[in-house]
N, C-alpha and C positions, 0 to 999 in steps of 0.2 A: 176765364181766367177767374176764378171762387173765391171770394171773402169765407174761408170756412171756419164757423161757429157751431153749431151742435152738429155739424156733419160727421165730425171724429168720433163722437161717442154714440149716434145712432148706429155710424156705418160697423162699427166695433161690434155691438149688442146685434145688429143683424147679422152680421158673419158670425158670432158665437153661436147664435141658436143653429147654426148648422153643424158644428163642431162634433156634436156626439151623433150627428147621422151621418154616417156613411153613405156615399154615393153606392149606386147598387154597381156601377161599371167601375168604382173603384174596389170594392170587395169581391167583385164578382166579373171574369172574363168574360161572359156572354155579353155585358152590357154593349150598348153601340161607343165604340172608342171615339166615334166622331161626333156623339154627342154630350149634352151636359150644360153645365151652369158656365163651362169657361169659352163660350164660345164668342169670337170674337168680330167685329164689323170690321166691315171693308173700308180703307181710307176715303172719305170722297173725293169729288174730283167738281168740285165747284169752276163754275165759269171763272174765268182770266177776264179782266175788261180790255186789256190790251196782250195780245200773244206775241207781239213784234217788238223789241225795241236794238237801241245801238248802244254796245258797250262802249264806253269812253269817259276818259278823266274831266270833273266835271267841278265848277266851281261850285263852295257850300253856298246853298240858300238856307230859308228859315228850314229848322231841322226839328220834326218833334221827338224829343229823347222817348229810349227804350222805356226807362221809367213811368213816364206819362201815360205810355200808351199799355204797361202792366197794371196801373191802379183800378182799381174797381170804381165804378159807376155805384148808384143808385142802388144795384142790383148784385149778381153776381159775376156778371160779364165784366169785361172792360169797359171801362169810363168814353172812349171812344170808339167803342163796339160800331160797327157799320160805315165809320169814316173814313173820307182816303186822307192818309197823312205819307211825311215823306221823313224819312228816319237813317239812322248812320249805325256800321258797326261793323267788327270782325268776327270773320267767317270761323267758328268753331267745329262744327260738324256739317258734313254734306251727302245726302243719299240721292244720287241721280238716278233718276225714272230709266228704266230699262237696262240697269248696268247688269243684271243678272233675269234672263230670259225665264228662270223656271220660280222666280221669287218676285213677289209685289213688295217695294220698298218703299219708306216713307214720302221717296219723291217730292226733297224740299232740302232745306238746311239751315242751321240757327247760325244766327248772330249776337252780339254780345257788345255792351257799350265798351268803345276802346279804354285801354287802360286800366278796368276795374278787375274784380277776382282778388284772388291773393288770403288772406285773414277773415276768418268769417266772422260777421257780426250777424248775431242773434236776434241785434234788436231792428234789422232793417226790416222795410215795410213795402217793397217793389222790386220787382227783377228786373235787375240789367239784360237778360238774355230772352231772345223774342226768334220764334219758331217761323219761317216763312215757305208756305205750301205753292208748289210750282204747278201741280195739278195738272191743265191740257196746257200749258205755258209754252212756247218754245224758245223760250229764253236760255240763254246757254249758262248752268247753273257755276258758278265762282268755285273756285278751290278754296279746302279749308287755309287758314291764315289770311286769306286777301280782304281788302279795307271795300267797301260797298254801300253804296246809299239805295237805300229801296225804295220804291214809291207804290202803294196800294191800299185796299181797303181791308179795316180790322174786323176780324170774323173769330169765332168762339168754336172749336169743336171737341166733342167727348169722346166718339168711338162708340158708344154701347149705345143700342135700340130702347128707342121709349124712355130717354134722359128727361130726367127733373131738373128744378130749380136745384137740388142740392146732389144733383149730379159734378163730377168732378169733372173741368173740362181745359183744354189750352187753347191759349191765347192764340193768332199767327196772322200773320199778313200775307191776303192775296196780290201777290206783286203787277202791276200793272208798267214799272219800269226797274230795272236793275243797272246802275254804273258804278266805274270804276269810281274809287278815292283815295286819299292821299291822307297823309298826317294822322293814321290812326298809332296811336300806342301799341303796345300787344295786350292781350289777355291772359292772365295767369289764372290758373285753377283754382278752385276754394277747395279748401280741406277741408270732411268730414269725418269725425270722428265715430260717428253715428248715425242713424236716421234722426233727421230734424221733426221738427213737430208740422202738422197740418199747416199752422200758417207759416211755419218757414221755410215749406218746402214754396209757397204760394210765393214767398219771397227769393226764391230763387229756380222759380221755374225757367226752365232753359238756358240756366246757367251751366259752365265748363266747373264739373268737380272733380275732386282727386278724391276717392273714402281711401281712410289711413288705417293702419295696422291688419289686424287677422278678421277677416267676417267667417260664417259657417253657412254651408247650403243646410239649410232648414227645409227644405221641399224640392224635388225633382218631378212630379208628377206630369208638369206640364211643359220638361223640356223634350220631348219626342213630338209633341205636337204643336207648341207655338215657339220653342225655344228658347225657353226661359228660366233662371234657376229665381230661386225663393231666399234671400241672405238674411243673416241677422249678425250684428257685430258682436264678435267675441268668440270666444273657441268653443260653443255649448249651444245646442240645437234647442228651439224653444219648445216647450212640453206641453204635454193636452192638461188644458186646467184642471179636470176632477182626476188627472192622475196624480196630480200634487195637494190640492185642496179640496173642500167640501163643496159639492155643488149647491147651486145660489149664487147669494152675493159676492161671496168669496169667489167664486171661479169666474162670475162677471168678471169682478174688477181685476183678476187673473189675465184673462184672455184680452183685457183691456189693453193692458201692459204689452201683451206677447204682440198685439196689432200694430202699435207703435214703436214695435222694432224688429219690422221685418219689410222688406222694401226690394223688388222684381230686376232682376238684372237681364234686360231684355236683349233680343239680335238685331235690331233694326230693320225686321222682316214681320209682316202682315198676313203671310202667308200660314196658314191649318197646314202642316206638315203632312197630316192622315187625310188629306181631304185627295184621294188621287183622280180626281178630275182637272184636279192642281199638279203642277211641277215641283213643287216644294221636295218631294220624297226622293227626288235625283240628287237633292244634293246633301252635302257634307252639315253635321250638324252643328252650332257654333261652340258648345260645350260640354259636348258629349261623343265617346266614342269608343270602338273595341280598345282596349287595355286602358282606359280614362273615364270610367264609370261616372264621375260624378256625383259621388253616394252622397246622401243626408248623411252630417256630420264630417264631411271631408270641409277643409279650411280654404278658405280665398282669400286674394290677395289681389289688390289693384295695383299693375305696373302701368297703367295708362289712364289719362283722364277720362270720365264722361259726361254726357249730357244729364242733368236731373230734368225731367221734364214728363208732362201727364200723357198717357197713353192710357184708352182703355178703360177709362174712368178713376183711374188711380196714378199716384207716381212710380215714375220707375229709373233706372239708372241706363241709359242709353250707350252705347257706343258711337264713337262719332263717324263711325264706316259700317256697314252692315257686315255683320259677322256671320248670316248665315249662309253658309257655301263656300265660308270664309273663316275659317279656324286659327288664320296663322294671324287675323286684326285682332284677336280676343284680348281683351285689354286686363283680362286676370290671369292671374297663374293657379291652377287649383292643385292640392296635396290631399293625399290620406291613400289608405291600404285597406284592401279586403281582409276583413277579419278570419283567422284559420277557425276550425270547431274548437271548443273552449276545451281545456282539460277537466275533468270534474273528478274530485275524489270520490272513495268507497269503491265497498265489494260489489255493490248491483249499483246498475244506472237504468233510469223511467227516462223516457221522455213523452210528449205532447207537440203533436205537428200537424197543423192544419193544411192537406195539402191540396187544397184549391179546386176543387170540384174533379176531383179524378174520378174519368168515367172512361170506362172502357169499351163500353155501347159508342159506337159515335154516329155524328149528326150525319153522316152520309151513308147510314144503310137507315137512317130512318124517314120514310116516306114524309115528302113534303117540308123535309126542316131544310132550312138553307141557314146560311153564316156570315159572319162578318169577312170580308175579301182583305186581301193583303194584295199589294202594290199590284202585282198579275192579277186581279181578282180571282182569286184562287181562295175558298174558305179556309179557315183556318180555327173558327169556335163558333160554337151554336149560336141560334138568335132566333129566339122565340120557341123554342122545341121542346118537347118534353125531355130532352136528355138536355144536360149542361156538358161545359168543357171542352175539349177537342172534337172537329169535325171531319177532319179527313186523319186518314192511318198517320200521316206523315206529323201532324200537328198533335198526334199521341204520342207518337215516339218522341219528339221534342220533350213534348209535357214530363214524360215519363223519366228520360235520362236525367233530366234535374232532379228530380225527388228522388230515385233511386241513387244518384251520390248523394245526396244531403243526408238519407237515412242514414246508408252505409257509413257516412263519412262521420255522422252524431256518434255511433256503436254503442249504440245502450242494448241492455239487455230486453226490455219491454220499451215500445212503443204503442201510446194512442193515438189513434188518428181521427182525424173529423175531416170531414166533407169529403167522403170517397163514396160511389156512387150505393143504391139501393136499387138493384135490377129489378127488383118484384116492383117495387113502389112506381119503377118509371115506365113498367108493363111490357118490358122488353125480355124478359126471364122470370123464370122461377126459382134460381138458384141466388137465394139473397147475398152468396157470397162471392161471385162471380167475380167482381171487379177485384177483391182482395185478393181471391187466386191470384190473378193477374200480376197485380203488384208484388205478390210474395214471389213469383216464380222470374218476374226480373230482377229483383233483391238477390236472386240465389243465384241465376246465373252472372250477373257482376260481381257477384262473390267467389264464384268459381265452386262453389260447394253447396252444400243442403246447410244454411245455417239457417234462415228463417221458416217458421214456420205461423200459420194465423189459428187465431180462437175463432171458432165455429161458432153459427150464429145458434141461440138455443132453441128447443123446441117449441117455445113459446114467446112468437112476437108479436108487437102491437099491430089489430087492423088497420090502423090508421098512421102511416110514417108518411115523411120526407124521401125524396129522391135523392138525398144525399144521408147519410149515417154516420156512423161513430163505428170503429173498429178497433181489434186491437191484434198487434205484432209481436213476436218474440223470438229468442234464441233457443234453440232445441237444445243447445248443449251448456247452457248456465241458467235455463228457466224452465220449469214446466206447471201448466195450468193447474189449480184443484177443482174439482167440480165444475158444474157449467158457469156460462156466462146469465146475468141476468139483467134484463130491460126494464129499467121503472118505467112501467106504463101509468102515466098518473095524466090527470086531467089538465095541468098546469103547462102540459107540452103539446099535447094533444091539437092535431093543424097548426103549431104555433111553432115547434122547434123538434130538434131531435131529443128522445128522449135516452136519458142517460144509460151509460152500458157499464156493468160492474162485472170482474173478473178476481177471483183468489188465485195469486202465485205463489210457486215455493223454487227457490235459489238449490240447484243442484248442487251438493256437495258430497268430496270422499267420506271414505268411511273414518276420517279423523276429525271431521267438522260436522255442525249443524247450522241448518239456515233458517229463520224464521219467515211463517208465510207473510204474506202482505196483500192486501186489497188495492188496485187501483180502479177508481170510478169517473170514467171519462163524460165531459160533457160537451156541448155544444146549443148555449141559450141562445133567444131570439136578436135579433140584430135589431140595428139601431136605426135601419134604412127606411122602415115605415109601421105604419100602428095596424093592430087587426079591426078588420071592419066590422060594422053593425056593433060598435058601442055608443052608451049612452050615457050621461050623466057623469057622475064620479068616477066611472070606468073610465071614461073615452076620455076626462079629464088628465086620469092618471097614467094614461100611456100616448100622450102627444105631447109633441115637444114643446116644455115652458120656457126654453129659454135658460132652466138651468143648467146646461152643460151635457143634460143625460139622453138625450134625443127621446127620439122614440121607442114607446114599447118599454119603459124604463117600468112600470107596472107588472108586465106580464114577467120580466127577470125578476122582480124580487120573488114573487108567487113560484119561479121555477127553483129561485133559490132556498126559501123555506121549505120547499116539497123536496130538494136535495139534501137537506139537513135534515129531513124528518127519514128518508131512503136509508142515508148512512148511519143509524143510529143502529143497524139492524147488524153493523160490523163494531159496535163497540169493545174493547177490548184488542182487538187484532188492527196491527198498525195499518193503517190507512188514508191513500191520499184524493185528493178530489181535484181534477188536473184537466184543463183542455182550454176552449173560446168560450170565454164566458161574454162575450159583445158588452162590457162591462170595464172602467175604467177603476182603479187602484183605490179612489174615496167614493165610488156610488154605492148607491143603494144597497143595490145585491149583493154586493161583497160586502156589506158589514152584518149582513142577514146574516151570513156565514161564520165572522169573527164574533158575531155577539150570540153563534151557537158554542162559541168554542173553537172555535177552527183555526187554526194558526196561518198565517199569511206568509208563503216559505220564499215567493218568487219575487219580483220586481226591484232588486237591487241592482240590476246592472243595465244593459243595452235595453234600449223600448222593443217590445214584440210587433209594433205596429206603428204606421205613420199615416197621417191623414189630415188633409189640409194643411200642411206646413208644420205639425204638432206631433211628436212623438209621444205616446205611451204606451201603456199594456193592456191587451183586451184576453192576453191566455195564461194564464195563473194558474200556481199551484199551492194546495190547503194541505195543512197534513192533523191530523185528530192527534190527542196525548200519547196515544199510543208509538205513532210513528215520529213526531217532531223531536225528540232524542235520537231517533237511528239515523236524522238527517244529516250528510254532512255538509252539501251547499246546494244551492239552486243556480244555474245560468241560464242566460238567454244566449243563441245565437244570431248574432246580427248578419246572416245569409243573405236574406228576403228583404225585409220591410224596406231596411233604408236604399237599396238598389232601384232604378229608374225602370218604370214598368215595360219601356224600351227594350229591356234583356229578357222580357218576360215571353213563354214559349205563345204566347196570345199576339204578340207584336212583331212575331219573325217576320222577313221581308218584306218591312214597315219603310222602310229607309235603304235606296243602293248602295251605301257604303258602312250600312252597320249590319254585320252578321251576326246568327244568331250562335251564341255560344256553348256548344253539345259538348265541352269537355271539363264543365265546369259544375258545380251546384247552384251560383250566386242566382236569384231571383226566381228559384223553385216554385216559391207561391208567395203569396202576398204577408202572410204570417211568418213570425219566427218561431223554431221551435225552443220549448223550454226545456231543460235537463235538468236531475235531480241524481244527486247521490246520496246513497244509501249505505250504511253497515249495515247486513244481515248477518253475515257469518261468522261465527266463533268457535272455538276449537272445543272437542269433545274432551272431558278431563278424563285421564288414564286409571285404570283398577291400579291399587301396589301390587308389585312384584313379588313374589317369596313371602315366607310365611313373618308372624310380628308378634313379639313378646308382648307388645301392647299396644290397643288402640292408641295413635296420635290425633290429637286435638288442633294440631297446625300444620299446613302445607308445605309440601315439601319441596324445594327449588328444582329439585330434580323430581320430573312426574314418575320415575323409576322406580326410585331410592324406597327401602323399605319404610315402616313406620316404626316409631317407637321413639324413648326417650334422646330429645336431642343432643344435649351435652355426649351421652355412650353414641351416638351415632356419629359424632362429630370426632371422637377418638379413634370408633372405628376403621372412620376414613380416614383420619391420617395414617395410621398405621398400615392401613392395605396401601396408602399413598407410597409407606417408607419401601415397605416390602417389593411394591410394586417396581420404584427404583433399584432397588439392589439386583432384584431378580434379573432387570434389564441388561444390567452390567456381568450376569455369571458371576458374583462374586458371593459366598456366605458370611456372614458376620463372624463365626468362630474361627475362621482361619486366619486372619489379622492377630488375635490374641493367642495365636498356638506361635505364628512369627517371632513375635515377642518375646515369650518365654524361652524360646530357642535361642534368639539373639545373647538374652541376659545369662544364660546357662553360660556359652563362650567367653565374655568377658570373665564370669567370675574362676573360671578354669584359666585362663591367660595368668588372673593376677593369682592363683595360688600358685603357679609354677614360679614365677616371680620372686615367691616369699622361699621358697625351697631353693 
């Protein structure tokens, strides 16, 4: 049991320094999916002083209350640590050892002071709950609802390797005997409307709680590995600090607030479900399934109470029974819908899409290339090879089908692609466009006709390029490239990132319309995951994560933004867009360089394009120069990828016996969401006047085909023409009624004359 004082602030700042630095495993499917900072330690099996006992009803003896056990001593642990005590409580949760042969459970039960719970008192200082760890005990575990007296030694368990005094731990009892008792009033769950503070959680440790109202999934990255969901109270996800506020003190304060508003929902299992030496992969996920993707942003409602306890260094909501392998026991209802592609107005659409290491050259053909295995020990993605992406032809087919569906569904006229293979740089081919051709062929095969074409590489390419590159594809019926593409080979990018690629395009129109030419410059800046090597002094400081929220290599990205602004000046006067994966969030320094240079930031008003560490933000952006800005109708992000669990990615195919790869939809085609830009580029051509004109007109005619002249004369002539047309349409001449009238008058006159005579 910890007395948390400085721990909350220190922990939040330590965690915050990582938010600007996505792990390679998160951004790159070739990272070992079983490595990383989320590694959990196995639950220990401390010796139990007496393994045998007889359960019987017994008289009440001198008992130590659970709050006395939970009260801290001089240090961070229980004041009674290592002492043998006897206490009484109602069983609120039970995790029997061996209840599932494929999963390792918590192997114990939780008790709570009889009659406690109900209304939460934020001022309480000690918990009424206590975990009893059975370990190797052969005792029969009591059932939920039973009243028991437990005698045992007080201990602390953190579950974290190399734990320090600041590491959160769980106070527990190692039982010597467990006996049935009587006269226990029932326990009520304590209702929670939010995440308690660290000290408040200490005072609720191992107690039964019921989170109220709506909670939101803010992270699902660990769901396929450890079965957990990260939740936050309310209806909105937590945002990346530097996507909202400026780097530095403001971002640090913002992230500290984020950290205080999130907590994991666990599954009562300690099994790494992606460790195929174990058997967790043979069981169902607690909160994830085909048709129930538990996306970031989905809403959660608690239908059953849970236990608030410390596991692996932090507090979690623990179900009262193991939900891993038993999703029917879930204490929550999860609701939400996968979004359809957004409708974007305008006559021309441009998109940018990071396609997650799309390599048509495969690891299975690279000598010595190994891969990450699925549950059948078949390689799926490349591991430490020259190539990246899919290792096998089947894995590539899985990857490609989702990307193709996503691009064809977006239905843009031009698509800028990031993270597509450069076969020349990877050393497998002399055709720089080889992978690009494969993607276009797949797109056209799915479309049923030759819809797509690619922009060929220019004749001049940099000598030093990355194995992934930038590229353009376009629809042949609506767009045509103008001239060759241009790669900006500047030292700011060499050996550090992908060089920007620029291409001018022209809309294809009919004889009555004309379209404006426009330029798209695609980008993929240096990632946050690492700093360049061999730096020193101020240069090293500018590129090392300093905790301000911008991660590693911020100095490099700033230089790349300056170089890009300089390069783009050559297109002044032509509508120009800067698009792509800038590896920088909205308020970070590299993007400020571009807005200070006069570029308008057009994106970032809808769904975030990326999710990392339980925070949602945009690293994929759209900027426009002054010529392009008035032509943009809207920019939207399609949340097709980032909010999905990595469990649905092609790289995690066949990782679980009950989760099938979803080849029939585009969701989780990548880890980044595409940005879609609408433009109005096409206008009617003014029609020349029809027929001679008495004098030139200074006013536009409402009818493009009407003759020019005096407006009043034109109006009179038009009215006369309309009158004649109406008469002609009836076949009546205007002189006929006059003749008939005269004839009638003549007949009447004759009749009057005869009467007079």
